[in-house]
GUBA-258186 format. One record per residue: x, y, z of N, C-alpha, C in turn. Coordinates in steps of 0.05 Angstrom, whole numbers, plus 5000, padded with zeros to 4 digits. Each point is the difference from the previous one (the first is absolute). Layout:
BEGIN
XYZXYZXYZ ...
***
This chain:
BEGIN
494747115399497750154990499049894973 501949904984499349884974501949784993 498949774991501749784990499149924973 501850004981499549914972501749764995 498749774992501549754996499649894973 502249964985500049854975498050114980 499950264997498050124981501250014972 498449914980500850024972497850154985 500850154979498050144984501250074973 498349984979501050074974497750114982 500850134978498050094980500749854974 498249824992500549844976502649845004 501850034982502649845001502050155018 499450245009501950165014499849955030 502249915012500149955029500750265015 498350085018500550245016501349935027 498749815014501049915026500249705000 502349895010500349714999500849905028 498049895014500449875026501350195020 499050255002501350205017498849995028 501650075020499150025028500950275011 498550095020500350285009499150015029 501350165017499250045028499950305006 497950085013499950285010499649995030 502050095015499849995029499150275011 499150015024499050245013502250225000 499250244990501950225001502050014977 500049804982501950014978499150194978 501950144989499550194978501449884975 498449894983501049844977499750144974 502150004984499950104972500249754982 498149994980500049794980501350134975 502349904992501550134978500449804977 500650104976500549844977499550164975 500949904977499850154975497150014991 499450184981497350034989499049734989 497549935007498849764988500749745015 501550025022500749755015497649895016 497950175004497649905014499650115028 501150245005499750125027497150075006 498750144981497250075005498249765001 500749794983498449755001500249875028 502450015012500449895026498350155021 500050274998498350155019497049944996 499249964974497249934995499349735011 501949815000499549735010499750015031 501850155014499849995029497750175010 498950174983497650165009497449894988 500149754990497649854990498850134975 501550164985498950114976500649824976 501849805004500849824979500449725013 498849804987500449735010502549874990 501849905017502449874990499349734987 501749894983499649734989500249795021 501850045020500349815022501350145023 499949885024501350115023498150105021 501150085023498450075024500750285009 498050175006500450275012498550015026 501450045022498850015027500650275014 497950155005500250255015499549945030 501350165017499349985029497150085004 498649875018497250055005499650295010 502050125011499850275011500850224980 500849914977501050204980497850154986 500350274998498350164982501850104978 499249964975501850064978498950244984 501750204995499350234984501749994974 498750014977501449974974499750254983 502350124993500050234982500149894971 497850004986499849914973499750244982 501950024980500050244982497450024984 498549784997497750014981497350015014 500050065026497450035014498450234989 497449964996498350214988498650155024 500150264999498750165021497250084990 498049995018497250044993499450294993 498750044978499350274990498250145020 500450265004498250155018501150035028 502049845007501250025027502250215000 500350135023502350195003502349845012 502450134999502349875012499549955030 498750195014499449975028498149765005 498049964982498249775002501549734999 501949984981501549764997501849955024 501250215011501849975023498549935025 497650125003498349945024499149704999 499949894976499249724997502049815013 502450105005502049845014499149935028 498250175011499149965027497049915001 499249874978497249914997499049855025 501749815010499249845022499350175025 501550235003499450185022497450154996 499550094975497550144995497649815003 500449754993497949805005499449975030 502250005016499649985029498550245011 500750244990498750255008497049994993 499449904976497249984991498449815019 501449785007498849805018499450135028 501950175009499750135026497750204999 499750154978497850194997497349865000 499949774987497549845000499349915028 502049935016499549915028498950245016 501150244995498950245015497150044993 499349974974497250034991498249795014 501049765003498549785011499450055030 501850155013499850045029497450145008 498950164981497550155006497649835007 500049764988497749825005500949745014 502349995012501149755011498949955028 499849745007499449915027502650045017 499749965026502450035018502249814992 499349754994502049804992501350084973 498350084981501150084974501750255002 499250185018501650255004502849935011 500149825020502549915011501949894979 498849824982501649884979500950214979 498250194993500750224982502350175011 499950065025502150175013502749855000 499849745005502549845000501250004972 498349954980501049994972501150264991 498550225006501050274991502650075013 500349935026502550065014502349854988 499549754992502149834988500850124973 498050084983500650124974501550265003 499150165019501350265006502949975006 500649805017502849945008501749924975 498849824984501549914975500650244982 498050184996500350234982502150195011 499950055027502050185012502849894998 500349735006502649885000501149994971 498349984980500949984972500450284988 499650215015500550284990497850094980 497649905004497850064981499450304999 500350145023499250285001502250194990 502349884992502150174987500649904972 498049854989500449884973500750214979 498550235000500550204980502850125001 501050035025502750105004502049804989 499549745005501849794990500049994970 497650024988499750004971501650234988 499750245012501450244990503149965002 500949885022502949965004501249824978 498849764995501149824981499550104971 497750134995499450114974502150224993 500750175019502050214996502749884994 500749785015502649874997500449904971 497849914987500249894973499050204979 499650255008499450214980497250034992 498149885014497150034993498950265009 501250115021499050265011500050224979 502149994983500350214979497849974979 499149754995498049964980497250095010 499649965027497450065012498449755004 499349955025498649745007497150004990 499050224991497250014990499849954970 502349944987500049964971498949734994 498449984978498949754991502249824990 500049745008502249824994500149944970 497850034985500149954971501550224985 500550235013501550214986503049995005 500949785013502849985008501749884978 502650074999501949874982500749725011 501449844984500849735009501750025026 501850195001501750035023498550085025 498150194997498350095022498349775011 499049834981498349775008501649815017 502649954992501749825015500550115028 500350275002500450125026497649965018 497650024989497549965016499949715010 500649814983499949715008502149945021 502450124997502149955019499350135027 499050244999499250145025497949845015 498049904985497849845013501249755013 501849884986501249755010501650055025 501550225001501650065024498150075024 497850134994498050075021498749745011 499749804983498749755010501949855019 502650064998502049895018499849695003 500149854978499849715002502549885013 499949755009502349885012502149934978 499149974975501949964978499250174976 502050164991499650164976501249854976 498650004977501149894976499950234979 502450094992500250254983501449934974 498650064978501149954973500850274988 502750044999501250254990498750255012 500250035027498650235013501250274993 502550014991501350274994499450104972 498849824983499250104973498050235005 500350214985498250245001500450175026 501749915018500550175023502250204995 499850245010502150204996502249955021 502250134996502449965016499450035030 498650225008499550055028498149805012 498149904984498149805010501349735002 502049944983501549755004501650015026 501150245006501450035026498149965023 497550104998498049975022499349705003 499549874977499349715001502349835011 502450074992502449865010500150015031 499650245010500050045030497849845013 497650014987497649855011500649705001 501249894979500549714999502349925018 501950185004502249955019498949965028 498050155007498950005027497649805002 499349874978497749824999500649755017 498449955020500549785019499249734989 498050004982499049754988501749914976 499149794987501549894978499150124973 501850014980499150064973501749864979 498749964977501449904976499650204978 502250084988499750204978501649924976 498950084977501549984974500850284992 502650044995500950264991502649984984 500450194982502650014985501650245010 499150125021501450245012501949905021 502649984993502049875018500450165026 500150274998500350165025497649945019 497649994989497649955016500249735014 500849794985500249735011502250005022 502350124994502250005020499150145026 498350204997499350165024497649885015 498649804989497549905013500049705005 501749854987499749705001502349875014 499449775014502149855013500349714991 498249934981500149734987499450044970 501649864984499650014971499349724990 497849984984499449754985500550064971 501749844987500850044972498649804982 498550094981498549834982501450004972 501049764992501449984975499649714989 499349984974499749744987498149825015 497950115012498049845014500849935028 502450075009501049935027499850255018 499649945026499850225020502049955022 501950185003502149965020500050235021 500549935025499850195022502850095008 500350275005502550115009499450195024 501749985021499650175023501650264995 498850235006501350254996498650174979 501350234992498750184981500849924971 499450174981500549944972503049984994 501650185011502950004995501249735010 499149915023501049745011499149774982 497550014990499049794982501749994975 500750244988501650004975502749875005 501250065023502749885006499849705002 497949905015499749715004499249864975 498350134984499049884975502349974980 501850205000502349994982501849765007 500549965027501649775009498749744992 497349985004498549764993500349944970 499750204983500249964971502849904993 502150125012502749914994500549715008 498949935024500349725009498649814981 497650074990498549834982501549964974 501250224990501549994975502549825003 501450045023502449845005499349705003 497849945014499149725004499349884973 498750154983499249904973502649944983 501850205000502549974984501649765010 500149975026501649785012498749734992 497349995001498749754993500549934970 499850204983500549964971502749884996 502150115013502749904998500249715010 498849955023500049735013498749794981 497750084989498649814982501649944975 501350214989501849964977502249805006 501250045024502349835007499149705003 497749975014498949725004499249874974 498650164983499149894974502449924982 502150165001502449944985501349745010 500149975026501249765012498449754992 497350025002498349774993500449934970 500050204983500349964971502649854993 502150085015502749884994500449735012 498549935022500749765015497949785000 497550064990497949795003500549754983 501650044978500449774982502349825009 501850105018502349855008499349835025 500749754999499349815022501250095026 502550095000501450075024498850255014 498850184985499050255012496950024999 498649784991497150014997498650055027 501049895021498850035027500150295009 502350134995500250295008498250174982 499849924975498350154981497149985009 499149765008497349965010499450165025 502150015018499750155025499650304994 501650114980499750284992497350054988 499049814984497450034987497850025021 500249835022498150015022500050285013 502550115003500250275011498550204983 500349984974498750184981496949965002 499149755002497149955000498850115026 501549995022498850105026500150305003 501850134983500450295003497550164994 499250175018497650184995501050234982 498950014976501150204981498950275007 501950195003499350285007499150144974 498050185004499150164977501950244996 500550074976501750244995498450245010 501350175017498650245010499050174976 497450085002498850154978500850295000 500750104977500650284997497450164996 499650215016497650164996500350174975 497750034986500050174976500250295009 502250144992500350285008499350184978 498550225006499250184979502450184991 500050084975501950214991498450214986 499950245012498450224989501850204986 499150114978501450224986497950144982 500250275000498250164984501450094974 498649964977501150094975499650304997 502050144989499850294998499350094972 498150195000499050114974501750254994 499350134978501450254992499750215022 501850205000500050215020497650184996 498550065022497650184997500950295003 498050185001500650295004501150045028 501150245005501350055026498149975024 497650104997498049975022497849804991 499649805016498049804993497250085011 500050135023497550095012500350285010 497950174995500050275010497250055012 499850035026497450045013499750295008 497750134992499550275008497450025017 500350095025497750025018498349755000 501349774999498649754999498749935027 497449954999498549925024499049714995 500649825019499149734997497349965014 498449814990497549955013498049874981 497949895012497849884985497550175003 498849985024497650165006500650255016 502450005012500950235015503150024997 501150245005502850044997501549855022 502149844992501749865019502550165007 500750194983502550155004499650294995 501950165010500350284992501249994972 500150234985501250004973502949925001 500849814983502849914998501250124974 502550095003501550094977502749855000 500549834980502549865000500649904971 502549934996500949894974501549745006 499849814981501749765002501950014977 502650025006502150034980501049734991 500849984975501149764988502249885017 499949745004502249865015499750005030 498150165011499750015029498649755010 500749925025498649785013498750115026 497350005000498550145021498349805016 500150025026498249835017497850185012 497549904999497850145013499449865026 499850165021499349895026497750165012 498749885020497750125013498049795008 498350075019498149805011498149894978 499149755005498149884982497550174998 498850014976497650154996500450304996 502650085000500650284999500350104971 500349804981500050084972502449924984 501649815010502449924984499249864974 498349805002499149864976498450194982 498450175013498450204984501950194985 502250085012501950174987501249864975 500849755004501149844977498049994977 497549935007497949974979499350274987 500250225015499550264989502350084981 502549955008502350064983499849854974 499149755001499849834976497550044985 498350195008497450074986498049775001 500349825021498149795003497550105014 500450215017497750155011500450304996 497850154999500350294996500850145025 501550224998500650165024497550125011 499950045027497750145012500250304993 502550094997500550274992502850024988 500650224986502650044988500549824976 502549974992500549834977502849875001 500249784985502549854997500850004971 502450084993501049984973502249794998 499749814982502049794996501950084978 502549915003502150074980499749834975 501950034982500049854974501549745002 499349824982501449744997500049835025 497950015016499949845025499149724993 501649805009499249724998499749905029 497549935007499349965028500049705008 501049945024499749745012498650055027 497549905004498550075024499249745015 500949985025499349775017497950095020 497649894997497850075019500349845026 498850115021500349885027498949725001 497649954989498749745002499049914972 499849744996498949894976497249905005 498449954979497349905004500049735013 498149965019500149755016498849764985 498150054982498749774986500949974972 502650024996501149984973500549714993 498549904980500349714992502249964979 501250214990502349974982502349865013 501649864984502649905010502150234996 502349995013502150204995500750014970 500049774986500650014971497950164985 497449965007497950164987500450305005 500850065025500450295008502150134982 502249854996502250114983499050024971 498749794990499150014972498050214995 498350075020498050214996501350274993 502450045010501550264994502149974979 501049754997502249964980499249754983 498050034983499049774984502049894981 502150164993502049914981502149815011 500149975026502149835012499349714996 502149834997499749714997499549885027 499149755001499649855025502750005016 502249944986502649995013500850265013 499550224985500850275010498450085025 497349935000498450065023500949845024 500549744996500949835022502750095011 501850084982502750105008499850255017 498250194991499750255014498949955029 498049825002498849955026502049845018 501649824988502049855015502150195012 500850214984501950205010499050145025 497450035002498850135023499649815024 501149754997499949815023497549835001 498649974977497549844999500549734987 499149795012500449734989497849934980 500349774988498049904981497349975013 500049915026497549975015498650265003 501550215006498850275004498850104974 501549984978499250144975497649874986 499349755009497749874988497650005020 500450125024497850035019498450264994 497650015010498450254997501250215019 499850264992501150225016498750005028 497449935002498650035025501049795021 501449794992501049805019502950055007 501350194987502850075006500150165026 502349995014500450165024500350294991 499850195020500350284994502750064987 502149875009502750044989500349904972 498849764994500149894973498550184980 497750105009498450184982501650264995 501350105020501650254997502349954980 501249765000502249944981498950004971 497649904997498850004973499650294990 499050185018499650284993502750144994 502049935015502750124995501149904973 499449744994501049884975498950164976 497450085002498850164978501550264995 500850135022501450254997502849954988 501349785008502749954992500349924970 497749934988500149934972499850244982 499550235012499550254984502450195004 500650154979502150215002498750245013 501150095023498850225015502150215007 499050245006501950215011498750135025 497649925007498650115024498749775015 501149935023499149775016498550105025 497449925002498350095022499149755015 500849995026499549755016498550075025 497649875003498350055024500249765018 501550035022500549795020500849734987 502250004985500849764986501049775018 500950075025501249805017497949855017 497550095000497949855015500049714988 500149805016499849724993502649884989 502050174991502449884988501849885022 501149774994501949875020502650155000 501849925018502550155005501750014976 500449774986501750004976498950174977 497449994996498750154979500350305006 499750075025500150285009502950114994 502049845007502850084996500650034970 498949824984500450014971498650254988 497650065010498650234990501450265007 501150015024501650235009502350054980 501449784994502350024981499150094973 497749904990499150074973499250304999 498850105021499250295000502550175002 501949915016502550155003501550024974 500049784984501550004975498550134977 497450055003498350124979500850294997 500650084975500950274995497750214996 497649894998497750184995499050135026 497650124999498850145022498249815016 500150025027498549825017498350175020 497449935002498450115022498949755015 500549995026499549765016498450075025 497949845005498650015026500949755015 501050045024500849775017500050085029 499249805018500150055028502549895013 502049934982502549885010502450184993 500750195017502350174993502649844996 500349775014502449844997500249884971 497649994986500049904973501150214981 499150255003500650204980502350195007 500950005025501950215009502650004984 500849774989502649994985499950144973 497750004987500050104972498350254996 498750105020498150224996501550275001 499150194983501250275000498450195018 497449955002498350205014497649855012 499250095024497549895012498050225002 497649944989497950205000497849915020 499650165021498149935021497350124994 498049844993497350104993498650135024 500949935024498850125023500450305002 502150094986500650304999497850154984 498549854984498050134982497149935007 499749825019497349905005498250215014 497449984995498050175013499049875026 500949745004499149865024501750085024 498849955023501650055025501649755005 502750025000501749775005501950055023 
***
């Protein structure tokens, strides 16, 4: 279905892909995995013609239709969700319009023209019936409900949607188009637990091929049968799911380390022999022979150690017993999103918020933090609160470097201190001197986490912090939150991330005014 041969690509001095090859066969379910910033999204952009590689060949099967879920697609203002989803069947609506024109033409047609019109309309009618054109609205409703769009309402204007809701619309449209190959970049970001379960089932039963990028290990294990691992510009193929890949990759790494160590020892032995014997006439021949061995030896590179992040939150003085007290709090912008809420957040508690996208989780966080006004009721904050707030998304067109970002909040830090702080979060020198807008989602998230970690805090508020983070960063963040002695309020669609350290789960759906 797809052949990629000897593709290379880089940004400036930074090599992203080096002479990589890739095969996608019919029916294969492939996960593209690797640490943040290794070039997974760049690879998807290259195979979908959104980015030109520096060199190499990309060949699609002539019969392939490709559907690409791109997180940054812009939806046209004024369209409803239903309009966007019906556009998935545009080719069928075009056929119907052609058929209606033919019916109009029949009124003034000659006998020969009439015969041709009847033949054409019959053919179009058959195509439309076989393609399920007359049950399109039922199909739209089924897939839309599966991904949670039914609760939002299909007549809602797409420009009024949150980032997560927009992703759901694009994903639903893509699934309705039913291409022979799906290309999905982090499809579970912004999806709630039950919708991830629905998408998992859908992809398990998907007869065609797909390539996906995801950091959700359970999701990959349940949907994929081939893993491609991208690391240091190299792309390696593994048969099986993520667990099998991890096992085989660990064996491969050990073998590379052993081969390197063995060669270092062998070269030392030969060099020592040559040094001791090249001057003596009796042993000069043997010394020359060993030197030839050394010259012919292909020198192995030392296996590169990946930069691993280490996260830790600094703790501020102890705040008052209750950090947040909500009385008859109603969330909303132009209309009420919830019934009145009454709750308190006690010092030291770790609370997870769950509930469908668009139901008010981010709105609740922003209302608690007084970033937006309550629709009704009031929120009282406690004394001596030192806040660390991680927003769900960063600005897309940010021309600052990560170093500029840190200096904008901590102008007193030295160049060395800023570099050290960013390096601790797993960012290399290449990352910290690049503009924020060219960093991957995971790299940008690490910069935002770094800002919080430089501050002494006692109240940590995190809105979907695991979106885009790779597996190692996610594990490190989990450990840092678990070790933090302060109060935590977290929004996450991954119960396996927070279940170990959370004291209480608050379900916003219990308070919503929407029908769910």
